[in-house]
C-alpha positions as CSV (number, residue, x, y, z in Angstrom):
1,X,-90.7,-125.2,138.2
2,X,-87.1,-124.3,139.0
3,X,-85.7,-126.9,136.9
4,X,-87.6,-126.2,134.1
5,X,-86.9,-122.5,134.2
6,X,-82.8,-123.2,134.7
7,X,-82.9,-125.6,131.6
8,X,-84.8,-123.0,129.4
9,X,-82.8,-120.3,130.4
10,X,-79.5,-122.3,130.2
11,X,-80.3,-123.4,126.8
12,X,-81.0,-120.0,125.6
13,X,-78.2,-118.2,127.1
14,X,-75.9,-120.6,125.4
15,X,-77.2,-120.6,122.1
16,X,-77.3,-116.3,122.4
17,X,-73.8,-116.6,123.5
18,X,-72.8,-119.2,120.8
19,X,-74.2,-116.4,118.0
20,X,-71.7,-113.9,119.4
21,X,-68.7,-116.5,119.3
22,X,-69.7,-118.0,116.0
23,X,-69.5,-114.5,114.2
24,X,-66.1,-113.0,116.5
25,X,-64.4,-116.2,115.2
26,X,-65.7,-116.2,111.7
27,X,-64.2,-112.6,111.4
28,X,-60.9,-113.9,113.1
29,X,-61.6,-112.2,116.8
30,X,-60.1,-114.4,119.5
31,X,-62.6,-115.3,122.1
32,X,-61.0,-115.9,125.5
33,X,-63.9,-117.3,127.5
34,X,-67.3,-118.6,126.9
35,X,-69.6,-118.8,129.9
36,X,-73.2,-120.1,130.9
37,X,-73.8,-118.5,134.3
38,X,-71.6,-116.1,136.1
39,X,-68.8,-116.6,138.2
40,X,-67.9,-118.5,140.5
41,X,-67.0,-121.3,137.9
42,X,-68.2,-124.7,138.5
43,X,-66.3,-126.3,135.7
44,X,-64.7,-125.7,132.5
45,X,-62.2,-126.8,129.9
46,X,-60.1,-125.4,127.2
47,X,-60.1,-125.7,123.4
48,X,-57.7,-123.9,121.4
49,X,-58.0,-120.1,122.4
50,X,-61.3,-120.7,124.5
51,X,-62.2,-121.2,128.0
52,X,-65.7,-122.9,127.8
53,X,-67.3,-122.8,131.6
54,X,-70.2,-123.3,133.6
55,X,-70.7,-120.7,136.4
56,X,-72.5,-120.8,139.6
57,X,-75.0,-117.8,139.2
58,X,-77.2,-119.1,136.1
59,X,-79.1,-115.9,135.3
60,X,-77.2,-115.6,132.4
61,X,-73.9,-115.7,130.6
62,X,-71.2,-114.1,128.7
63,X,-68.6,-114.3,125.9
64,X,-65.4,-112.2,126.3
65,X,-63.9,-111.3,123.3
66,X,-60.5,-109.5,122.9
67,X,-60.0,-105.8,122.7
68,X,-63.8,-105.6,123.7
69,X,-65.4,-103.4,126.4
70,X,-68.0,-105.6,128.3
71,X,-69.1,-106.4,131.5
72,X,-65.8,-107.5,132.9
73,X,-64.3,-104.0,132.4
74,X,-60.5,-104.9,131.9
75,X,-59.2,-101.6,131.4
76,X,-55.8,-102.4,131.4
77,X,-55.9,-105.0,128.4
78,X,-57.7,-101.7,126.6
79,X,-54.5,-99.6,127.6
80,X,-52.1,-101.9,125.2
81,X,-51.6,-101.7,121.7
82,X,-54.5,-103.0,119.6
83,X,-53.5,-106.7,117.9
84,X,-55.0,-107.9,114.8
85,X,-57.2,-110.9,116.1
86,X,-59.0,-108.2,118.7
87,X,-62.8,-107.0,118.4
88,X,-61.3,-103.1,118.0
89,X,-59.1,-103.9,115.2
90,X,-61.9,-105.0,112.9
91,X,-63.9,-103.4,111.0
92,X,-67.3,-101.4,112.4
93,X,-69.5,-103.9,110.0
94,X,-68.1,-106.7,111.4
95,X,-68.1,-105.6,115.2
96,X,-71.9,-104.8,114.5
97,X,-72.5,-108.3,112.8
98,X,-70.8,-109.6,115.8
99,X,-73.2,-107.9,118.5
100,X,-76.2,-108.4,116.3
101,X,-74.9,-112.4,116.2
102,X,-76.7,-113.5,119.7
103,X,-80.2,-111.4,118.9
104,X,-80.4,-113.0,115.5
105,X,-79.8,-116.2,116.7
106,X,-82.4,-115.7,119.7
107,X,-84.8,-115.1,117.0
108,X,-84.1,-117.6,114.5
109,X,-84.6,-120.5,117.7
110,X,-87.6,-118.6,118.6
111,X,-88.8,-119.4,115.1
112,X,-87.9,-122.7,115.1
113,X,-89.4,-123.3,118.2
114,X,-92.5,-122.0,117.3
115,X,-92.4,-124.2,114.3
116,X,-91.7,-127.0,116.0
117,X,-94.8,-126.6,118.3
118,X,-96.9,-126.1,115.3
119,X,-96.1,-129.2,113.7
120,X,-96.2,-131.5,116.5
121,X,-99.0,-130.1,118.5
122,X,-101.3,-128.1,116.1
123,X,-104.1,-126.1,117.0
124,X,-107.4,-126.6,119.1
125,X,-109.5,-123.9,119.3
126,X,-113.3,-123.3,120.6
127,X,-115.5,-122.1,118.1
128,X,-117.4,-118.9,119.3
129,X,-120.4,-119.3,117.3
130,X,-121.4,-122.9,118.9
131,X,-121.0,-120.8,122.3
132,X,-123.2,-118.3,121.2
133,X,-125.9,-121.0,119.7
134,X,-125.9,-123.2,123.3
135,X,-126.2,-120.4,125.9
136,X,-123.6,-117.8,125.4
137,X,-120.8,-117.2,127.8
138,X,-120.7,-117.4,131.3
139,X,-119.3,-114.0,132.8
140,X,-116.6,-114.0,136.0
141,X,-116.0,-111.0,138.0
142,X,-113.3,-109.5,135.8
143,X,-115.6,-109.7,133.0
144,X,-118.4,-108.4,135.1
145,X,-116.2,-105.5,136.1
146,X,-116.2,-103.9,132.5
147,X,-119.8,-104.7,132.1
148,X,-120.4,-107.9,130.6
149,X,-123.1,-110.0,132.1
150,X,-124.0,-113.7,131.9
151,X,-125.9,-115.1,128.9
152,X,-124.1,-112.2,126.7
153,X,-123.3,-113.6,123.2
154,X,-119.9,-111.9,122.2
155,X,-120.4,-111.4,118.2
156,X,-117.5,-109.2,117.3
157,X,-114.3,-107.9,119.0
158,X,-113.4,-104.0,118.2
159,X,-115.8,-103.9,115.5
160,X,-114.7,-107.2,113.8
161,X,-115.9,-110.7,113.1
162,X,-113.8,-113.4,114.9
163,X,-113.9,-117.3,115.1
164,X,-112.6,-118.7,118.4
165,X,-112.8,-118.1,122.0
166,X,-109.3,-117.9,122.3
167,X,-109.5,-114.7,119.9
168,X,-111.6,-112.7,123.1
169,X,-108.4,-113.6,125.2
170,X,-105.5,-113.1,122.9
171,X,-103.2,-110.4,123.8
172,X,-103.4,-108.6,120.8
173,X,-107.0,-108.1,121.5
174,X,-106.5,-107.2,125.4
175,X,-103.7,-104.5,124.0
176,X,-106.0,-102.9,121.9
177,X,-106.6,-99.0,122.6
178,X,-110.0,-98.2,122.7
179,X,-110.8,-101.9,122.6
180,X,-114.2,-103.2,123.1
181,X,-116.7,-106.1,122.7
182,X,-119.7,-106.0,120.8
183,X,-122.5,-108.7,122.5
184,X,-126.3,-109.7,121.7
185,X,-128.0,-109.0,124.9
186,X,-132.0,-109.9,125.1
187,X,-132.2,-109.4,121.3
188,X,-130.0,-106.1,121.3
189,X,-126.5,-105.2,120.3
190,X,-124.4,-103.3,123.0
191,X,-120.8,-102.4,123.0
192,X,-118.7,-103.1,126.2
193,X,-115.4,-101.2,126.2
194,X,-112.7,-102.4,128.4
195,X,-109.7,-100.3,129.7
196,X,-106.1,-99.8,128.3
197,X,-104.6,-101.6,131.3
198,X,-107.2,-104.3,131.1
199,X,-104.6,-107.4,130.4
200,X,-102.9,-106.6,133.7
201,X,-106.3,-107.3,135.8
202,X,-106.6,-110.7,133.3
203,X,-103.3,-111.6,133.5
204,X,-103.4,-110.9,137.7
205,X,-106.2,-113.6,138.0
206,X,-104.6,-116.0,135.6
207,X,-108.0,-117.7,135.1
208,X,-110.0,-117.7,132.0
209,X,-113.0,-118.5,134.3
210,X,-112.6,-115.4,136.1
211,X,-113.3,-113.5,132.5
212,X,-115.6,-115.5,130.3
213,X,-116.0,-119.3,129.7
214,X,-119.0,-121.5,127.7
215,X,-121.9,-121.1,129.5
216,X,-122.6,-125.1,130.8
217,X,-125.9,-126.7,131.8
218,X,-126.3,-127.9,135.0
219,X,-125.8,-131.7,134.2
220,X,-124.0,-134.0,136.4
221,X,-121.0,-135.6,135.5
222,X,-118.7,-137.1,138.2
223,X,-119.2,-136.3,141.7
224,X,-116.4,-136.0,144.4
225,X,-116.5,-139.2,147.4
226,X,-117.6,-137.4,150.4
227,X,-119.0,-134.4,148.8
228,X,-122.7,-133.1,148.9
229,X,-123.3,-134.0,145.7
230,X,-122.3,-138.1,146.9
231,X,-124.3,-137.6,149.6
232,X,-127.0,-136.4,147.2
233,X,-126.5,-139.7,145.6
234,X,-126.1,-137.4,142.1
235,X,-125.0,-139.2,139.3
236,X,-124.2,-138.5,135.5
237,X,-126.9,-137.1,133.7
238,X,-128.9,-135.9,137.0
239,X,-129.7,-132.5,136.4
240,X,-130.2,-129.9,139.1
241,X,-132.9,-127.6,138.8
242,X,-133.3,-124.8,141.9
243,X,-130.5,-124.0,144.5
244,X,-131.8,-122.8,147.8
245,X,-135.2,-122.3,146.3
246,X,-133.6,-120.3,143.3
247,X,-134.4,-121.9,139.6
248,X,-131.0,-122.7,138.0
249,X,-130.3,-123.7,134.3
250,X,-126.7,-122.9,134.2
251,X,-123.6,-124.1,136.3
252,X,-122.9,-120.1,136.3
253,X,-125.9,-119.4,138.1
254,X,-125.2,-122.1,140.6
255,X,-121.8,-120.4,141.3
256,X,-123.5,-117.3,141.8
257,X,-125.9,-117.8,143.9
258,X,-123.0,-120.2,146.2
259,X,-121.1,-117.0,146.2
260,X,-123.8,-114.3,147.1
261,X,-125.3,-116.5,149.7
262,X,-123.3,-116.6,153.3
263,X,-125.5,-119.6,154.6
264,X,-123.8,-122.7,155.3
265,X,-126.9,-124.8,154.5
266,X,-128.0,-125.9,151.0
267,X,-131.2,-126.9,149.1
268,X,-131.2,-128.9,146.0
269,X,-133.7,-130.1,143.3
270,X,-133.0,-132.7,141.3
271,X,-134.3,-134.3,138.0
272,X,-133.3,-137.9,138.5
273,X,-135.0,-140.4,135.4
274,X,-137.9,-137.8,135.0
275,X,-138.7,-137.2,138.5
276,X,-137.9,-134.3,140.8
277,X,-136.4,-135.2,144.4
278,X,-135.1,-132.6,147.1
279,X,-131.8,-132.7,149.3
280,X,-130.9,-130.4,152.1
281,X,-127.1,-130.4,153.5
282,X,-124.5,-128.3,155.5
283,X,-121.2,-127.3,153.8
284,X,-117.9,-128.5,155.6
285,X,-115.0,-126.0,155.4
286,X,-115.2,-125.4,151.6
287,X,-118.1,-124.1,149.8
288,X,-118.6,-126.6,147.1
289,X,-121.2,-129.1,146.1
290,X,-118.5,-131.5,144.8
291,X,-119.3,-132.4,141.0
292,X,-118.0,-131.7,137.6
293,X,-120.5,-130.5,134.6
294,X,-121.0,-133.6,132.1
295,X,-120.5,-131.9,128.7
296,X,-122.1,-134.1,126.1
297,X,-119.2,-135.7,123.2
298,X,-121.5,-134.0,120.5
299,X,-120.9,-130.7,121.8
300,X,-117.2,-131.0,122.2
301,X,-116.9,-132.5,118.5
302,X,-118.9,-129.6,117.5
303,X,-117.3,-126.7,119.7
304,X,-113.8,-128.1,119.1
305,X,-111.7,-127.0,115.9
306,X,-108.8,-129.1,115.6
307,X,-106.1,-128.3,113.1
308,X,-103.2,-130.5,112.0
309,X,-100.4,-129.2,110.4
310,X,-97.8,-130.8,107.8
311,X,-94.2,-130.2,108.4
312,X,-94.5,-127.6,105.3
313,X,-97.4,-125.9,106.1
314,X,-95.9,-125.7,110.1
315,X,-93.3,-123.0,108.7
316,X,-95.3,-120.4,107.6
317,X,-97.7,-120.6,110.3
318,X,-95.0,-121.2,113.0
319,X,-93.4,-118.2,111.8
320,X,-96.3,-116.0,111.6
321,X,-97.1,-117.3,115.3
322,X,-93.3,-116.4,116.7
323,X,-93.6,-112.8,115.1
324,X,-97.3,-112.4,116.4
325,X,-95.6,-113.0,119.8
326,X,-92.6,-110.5,119.1
327,X,-95.2,-107.6,118.1
328,X,-97.1,-108.4,121.0
329,X,-94.4,-108.0,123.6
330,X,-93.2,-105.1,121.6
331,X,-96.7,-103.3,122.0
332,X,-96.7,-104.3,125.7
333,X,-93.4,-102.5,126.3
334,X,-94.4,-99.3,124.6
335,X,-97.5,-98.9,126.8
336,X,-95.1,-99.5,129.8
337,X,-93.1,-96.8,128.4
338,X,-96.4,-94.6,128.0
339,X,-97.9,-95.8,131.4
340,X,-100.5,-97.1,129.9
341,X,-99.5,-99.9,131.9
342,X,-98.3,-100.4,135.3
343,X,-94.7,-101.3,135.2
344,X,-95.0,-103.5,138.6
345,X,-97.6,-105.2,136.9
346,X,-95.9,-105.9,133.8
347,X,-92.9,-106.8,134.8
348,X,-91.9,-110.3,135.9
349,X,-88.8,-111.5,137.1
350,X,-87.3,-115.4,137.6
351,X,-90.0,-116.0,140.1
352,X,-93.0,-115.0,138.0
353,X,-91.1,-117.0,134.9
354,X,-90.9,-120.1,137.3
355,X,-94.8,-119.7,137.9
356,X,-95.5,-119.6,134.3
357,X,-93.5,-123.1,134.0
358,X,-96.3,-124.8,136.4
359,X,-95.3,-127.5,139.2
360,X,-96.0,-130.4,136.5
361,X,-93.7,-131.0,133.6
362,X,-95.5,-130.0,130.4
363,X,-93.4,-130.1,127.0
364,X,-95.8,-128.4,125.2
365,X,-96.0,-125.4,127.5
366,X,-91.9,-125.8,128.4
367,X,-91.1,-125.4,124.6
368,X,-93.9,-122.3,124.0
369,X,-92.7,-120.4,126.8
370,X,-89.0,-120.9,126.0
371,X,-90.2,-119.9,122.2
372,X,-91.5,-116.8,124.1
373,X,-88.3,-116.3,126.2
374,X,-86.4,-116.5,123.2
375,X,-87.9,-113.8,121.5
376,X,-88.2,-111.6,124.2
377,X,-84.3,-112.0,125.2
378,X,-83.8,-111.1,121.6
379,X,-86.0,-107.9,121.9
380,X,-84.4,-106.5,125.1
381,X,-81.0,-107.2,124.1
382,X,-81.7,-104.8,121.0
383,X,-82.7,-101.5,123.6
384,X,-80.1,-98.7,123.1
385,X,-78.5,-99.5,126.8
386,X,-74.8,-99.7,127.3
387,X,-74.1,-103.1,128.9
388,X,-76.8,-104.5,126.2
389,X,-76.0,-105.7,123.0
390,X,-78.2,-102.7,121.9
391,X,-75.9,-100.5,123.7
392,X,-73.1,-101.8,121.1
393,X,-75.2,-101.6,118.3
394,X,-76.0,-98.0,119.0
395,X,-72.4,-97.0,119.4
396,X,-71.3,-98.9,116.2
397,X,-74.0,-97.8,114.3
398,X,-73.2,-94.2,115.2
399,X,-69.3,-95.1,113.8
400,X,-70.3,-96.7,110.8
401,X,-72.5,-93.3,110.0
402,X,-70.4,-90.3,111.3
403,X,-67.1,-92.5,110.6
404,X,-65.8,-91.6,114.1
405,X,-65.3,-93.9,117.2
406,X,-66.6,-93.3,120.3
407,X,-63.1,-93.4,122.7
408,X,-62.3,-95.9,124.8
409,X,-62.8,-93.8,127.7
410,X,-66.5,-92.6,126.8
411,X,-67.2,-96.4,126.2
412,X,-65.9,-97.3,129.5
413,X,-68.2,-94.8,131.2
414,X,-71.8,-95.5,129.1
415,X,-70.7,-99.7,130.2
416,X,-70.8,-98.3,133.6
417,X,-73.6,-96.6,133.7
418,X,-75.2,-99.1,131.7
419,X,-74.5,-101.6,134.1
420,X,-75.4,-99.7,137.1
421,X,-79.1,-99.1,135.3
422,X,-79.2,-102.8,134.7
423,X,-78.3,-104.0,138.3
424,X,-80.8,-101.8,139.7
425,X,-83.4,-103.0,137.1
426,X,-82.4,-106.5,138.1
427,X,-83.0,-105.5,141.9
428,X,-86.7,-103.6,141.3
429,X,-87.7,-106.9,139.2
430,X,-86.5,-109.1,141.9
431,X,-88.6,-107.1,144.7
432,X,-91.2,-107.1,142.2
433,X,-91.7,-110.8,142.0
434,X,-90.9,-111.2,146.0
435,X,-94.1,-108.4,146.4
436,X,-96.5,-110.2,144.4
437,X,-96.0,-113.2,146.1
438,X,-97.6,-111.6,148.9
439,X,-100.6,-109.9,146.7
């Protein structure tokens, strides 16, 4: 997990800072240092006027441009007379382009990653109509908390028709204001609303099974050695018809009985080769029967909708996915600001991001998360906070519009305030990550 996080962040920081460096050099500014990570330095080399370094703290990076008030706070250098190659000597529009360079590159990289993922992997969706035709949805504790029931057939989202299971938990859906699902229940249509902060409850559990999933018949697939299923000699194609004297038809019904029954014993009725057999046993440490549900191939072929894209088709599709992701992040940020979402639940730092990468290496997941992080990095850097690129953009925009440059003293103080704010935010995020580990 840590290796994936460091590789992803190092790559994104490198391309972000390279955007600043290339723009600065294009306009004839002297770049003194390019660093991936923060000091102390581990390794460096010099080419021309620029020192390129890899530093020990891998949670960021920087480009030091001569004549610029930045995180280095090199006040003494700013007391000298401006030189032609310095940042402060260049026209405001050139300085603005330099500050937007990193943000621009992160947006472009994010789009390119989404295009590449779309071309390499395509899209696989589960058709909601097939789920509704074969029993509807199994509903977990999170779904039950908003009023959904197992067997519900979800037919609309926010009053509009939809096609895929994935649409139900799409971040844009979960971030909707006054959101609701329309379900068919016992032949009637019922609207089930969900609160504005519902996405936090969903993300906290982190499992689709805790919300909704396709309802599957209780047909045995494979069994675990030494489990109750193995002791009962269950085999593929056998059907469990009752548990502890209660009739069951679907897997979620069995789960509910086991969840609600505190007994350590279990009694099964199983249909084998057209005949009914009984089995009684006792659970061990874990309250599981020990089998996987059998999913017929014809069900998968009907339910799965696989879309492959040519390279040309991947360009608009991947670009749309990238901007949809960016809009979703902005929407979530606005909800945090308006307190519709809890900052504590919504914000994640390195530990939270590391957990998202998972313990096993998966290239599709790695590049998907890297693409999202690239767009998030671009958006966060554009925020008008001194010490971020957005702070410089804000002051440069003021200079261009008013034709008056803020004093170096003002910019120095603004930079200090911004750095204190960012350090405080980093402490909060790290502490929040650690607290989440124990919740």
